[in-house]
Steps between C-alpha positions, in 0.01 A plus 500: 500500500870529581768424244873489541685736257844341511642747246436790745529300822155577629165354580220683320120528524275700271198677646272720290762509228766632738789315666597423855837329541768385741860508391704214639847356538567140581684476829553189714239295313231769551363778288606822667229755435699823460228728363122494472335755273151571368419711193419853619135461398470202737660656806265535793258238364638201687656356184840439666332311783304283259822441309684389816217260587509351144881483516493296823246263336731477198798427727311218676383347176855500361693410816674838516627692801471879513733723703364855541773765478277780367336700780150448350546122482642482856204694640252295295636176645493647851130585455425159344677243719279224359727514190821431698518150349655648177779671696835321526 
């Protein structure tokens, strides 16, 4: 489950007691994803991809637009064009 941590300007998901998150800035009525990071113990497990899928579901449910600036997020959206509806 994704939650928005407004104090730290990031979307966060917990997996196996570890965090995956995307730092954001609000730009032009969209959430600019500037950094996606998974806890070192989760790297290589697909956790970041599962996070991005959950984040796009969260964005749809809340009427948000996501603008990928982070290289991981840009590549993820290129590989998953079915999620383009959450892009501005």
